[in-house]
C-alpha positions in Angstrom: 85.6 216.5 92.1 84.7 216.6 88.2 85.0 213.0 88.6 82.7 212.7 91.1 80.1 215.0 89.9 80.0 213.0 86.4 79.4 209.6 88.4 76.5 211.2 90.3 75.1 212.4 87.0 75.5 209.1 85.5 74.0 207.4 88.3 71.1 209.7 88.5 70.4 209.2 84.7 70.4 205.6 84.9 67.9 205.6 88.2 65.7 208.1 86.1 65.6 206.0 83.1 64.9 202.6 85.4 62.2 204.5 87.2 60.6 205.7 84.1 60.6 202.2 82.5 58.9 200.7 85.8 56.2 203.4 85.7 55.4 202.8 82.0 55.2 199.2 82.5 52.8 199.5 85.4 50.8 202.0 83.4 50.6 200.0 80.8 49.5 197.1 82.7 47.0 198.8 84.5 45.5 200.2 81.2 45.1 196.7 79.6 43.5 195.1 82.8 41.0 198.2 83.2 40.6 200.0 80.0 41.6 197.8 77.2 39.0 195.1 76.4 41.5 192.3 76.4 40.6 188.9 77.5 42.8 187.6 80.4 45.0 190.8 80.5 47.2 189.3 82.7 48.4 186.8 79.9 49.2 190.0 78.1 51.4 192.2 80.5 51.2 191.5 84.2 52.3 194.0 86.8 55.8 194.1 87.1 55.6 194.1 90.9 54.1 190.7 90.8 56.4 189.5 88.4 59.3 190.7 90.7 57.5 189.0 93.5 57.5 185.8 91.8 61.0 186.1 90.6 62.1 186.5 94.3 59.8 183.7 95.3 61.4 181.1 92.9 64.8 182.8 92.8 66.8 179.5 93.7 65.2 177.6 90.8 65.6 180.6 88.5 69.1 180.9 89.5 70.1 177.3 88.9 68.4 177.0 85.5 70.0 180.4 84.4 73.2 179.1 85.6 72.9 176.2 83.2 72.0 178.2 80.4 74.8 180.7 81.1 77.4 177.9 81.3 76.7 176.3 78.1 76.2 179.8 76.5 79.6 181.0 77.6 81.5 177.7 76.8 80.2 177.9 73.1 80.7 181.6 73.0 84.2 181.2 74.0 84.9 178.7 71.4 83.2 180.5 68.7 85.3 183.5 69.5 88.6 181.7 69.4 87.5 180.0 66.0 86.3 183.5 64.6 89.9 185.0 65.5 91.7 182.4 64.3 89.8 182.6 60.9 90.3 186.0 60.8 94.2 185.7 61.1 94.3 183.2 58.3 92.3 185.6 56.2 94.6 188.2 56.7 97.5 186.1 55.8 96.2 185.5 52.5 93.9 186.9 50.1 93.1 183.8 48.3 92.0 182.3 51.7 89.7 185.3 52.4 88.0 184.8 48.9 87.6 181.4 49.6 86.3 181.2 52.9 83.9 184.4 52.7 81.3 182.9 50.5 81.0 179.8 52.8 81.0 181.9 56.0 78.2 184.1 54.6 75.9 181.5 53.4 76.3 179.7 56.7 74.6 182.7 58.3 71.7 182.4 56.0 70.3 179.5 57.7 67.8 180.8 60.7 68.6 180.0 64.2 65.0 178.7 64.8 65.7 176.4 62.0 69.1 175.2 63.0 68.8 174.4 66.5 66.2 171.4 65.9 68.1 169.9 63.5 71.4 169.9 65.5 69.9 168.8 68.6 68.1 166.1 66.6 71.2 164.8 65.4 73.1 165.0 68.4 70.6 164.3 71.2 72.9 166.0 73.9 71.3 169.1 75.2 74.5 170.7 76.5 76.8 169.9 73.4 73.9 171.3 71.2 73.7 174.5 73.2 77.5 174.8 72.9 77.5 174.4 69.2 74.8 176.8 68.7 76.4 179.5 70.8 79.7 178.8 68.9 77.8 179.0 65.4 76.2 182.4 66.1 79.3 183.8 67.7 82.2 183.2 65.0 81.0 185.0 62.2 80.8 188.5 63.8 84.1 188.1 65.4 85.9 187.0 62.3 84.4 189.8 60.4 85.3 192.6 63.0 88.6 191.3 63.7 89.5 191.0 60.1 88.4 194.4 59.7 91.0 195.4 62.5 93.7 193.4 61.1 93.3 195.2 57.7 93.0 198.7 59.3 96.8 199.3 59.7 98.1 202.4 58.0 100.6 202.1 55.1 103.1 204.1 56.9 103.1 201.7 59.9 103.6 198.8 57.6 106.5 200.8 56.1 108.0 201.3 59.3 107.9 197.9 60.5 109.3 196.6 56.9 112.1 199.1 57.4 113.1 197.4 60.6 112.9 193.8 58.7 109.9 192.5 61.1 109.1 189.0 60.6 105.5 188.2 60.0 105.3 186.9 63.7 106.5 190.3 64.9 104.3 192.3 62.6 101.2 190.6 64.2 102.5 190.4 67.8 103.6 194.2 67.9 101.1 195.8 65.4 98.2 194.0 63.8 96.9 192.0 66.8 96.8 195.0 68.9 95.0 196.9 66.2 92.4 194.2 65.8 91.4 194.1 69.8 88.8 196.9 69.3 87.2 195.1 66.4 87.4 191.8 68.4 85.5 193.3 71.2 82.9 194.7 68.8 82.4 191.3 67.7 82.2 189.8 71.0 79.5 192.5 72.2 77.6 191.6 69.1 77.9 187.9 69.6 77.2 187.9 73.4 73.2 188.1 73.3 73.1 186.1 70.4 74.9 183.3 72.1 72.3 183.4 74.9 69.5 183.5 72.5 70.7 180.5 70.6 71.2 178.3 73.8 67.7 179.2 74.8 66.3 178.2 71.5 68.0 174.8 71.9 66.3 174.5 75.3 62.9 175.4 73.6 63.2 172.2 71.6 63.1 170.0 74.4 66.1 170.2 76.5 66.0 169.0 80.0 67.1 171.8 81.8 68.0 175.6 81.2 65.7 178.8 81.7 64.2 177.7 78.4 62.8 174.8 79.6 60.9 176.8 82.6 59.9 179.3 79.8 58.1 176.7 77.8 56.6 175.0 80.8 55.3 178.2 82.0 53.4 178.9 78.6 52.0 175.3 78.6 50.3 176.2 81.9 48.8 179.4 80.4 47.7 182.4 82.8 48.3 180.6 85.8 52.0 180.6 85.2 52.1 183.7 83.4 54.4 185.5 86.2 56.8 182.6 85.9 56.9 183.1 82.2 57.7 186.9 82.7 60.3 185.9 85.3 62.3 183.6 82.9 62.1 186.6 80.3 63.6 189.0 83.1 66.4 186.2 83.9 67.2 185.7 80.3 67.8 189.6 79.8 69.9 189.6 83.0 72.2 186.7 81.5 72.6 188.5 78.3 73.4 191.9 79.9 75.7 190.3 82.5 77.8 188.7 79.7 77.9 192.1 77.7 79.0 193.9 80.6 81.8 191.6 81.4 83.1 192.1 77.8 82.8 195.9 78.0 84.8 195.8 81.2 87.5 193.6 79.4 87.5 196.1 76.5 88.1 199.1 78.7 90.9 197.3 80.7 92.9 195.7 77.5 92.1 198.5 75.2 92.8 201.8 77.2 93.9 203.8 74.2 90.5 204.0 72.5 89.1 207.5 72.1 86.0 206.9 74.3 88.3 205.7 77.2 90.9 208.2 76.8 88.2 211.2 76.9 87.0 209.6 80.3 90.6 209.7 81.7 91.1 213.3 80.6 87.8 214.4 82.7 88.9 212.4 85.7 92.3 214.1 85.8 
């Protein structure tokens, strides 16, 4: 019974939050259009119901281009995640490797995405590969740092117990360290997911032939006549990032049920 009431409460809270956002958006659009002295108010903040109407009207096109962006993003995201996880394992095996790689990894993140994307696209001249590379680039660093933190979070008494049983390095990682690193890995994945989508869209803004970013640029080119399409692409971009984040969150709950927040929910449900 408590589980059912809690679900109703969470659903009501989400619905109330969404309603407040919608009302605030509509009120702000009305204020800009009727009170604030702004030229071309529709180009600043259009009515949300008109944006949603445009999104429904052009949904097949938006879905097709959004799927292209999502496909390239998730490919780069998976590759970057795998590289980041492997780097974390290598760095946990050797302090020398960790101290050698850390400065270069940090330095690589000093290059802004908006500056690196046109360089990569200009060299490769392949939009799909450029999007994959950029998504992987922004993914590997957070995953590496968070996974390494998890691998190094093992308590000394746990290590002593494994050594007392003469556990090999392979056994130590498979039975203890990799499991302990999973919460950190998922934290890195959730940080990287929106960045991977953003990186792919930035490549599309540089002149890619397809993707949600191309619709975004073309709608900006036509100005106020395409303002509703522009805002539709913004909403689709947000939906893509949120979808990837939710997928990772569900996988985290499934693969790491021992985490405190999931155990607490389990006790409430009993």
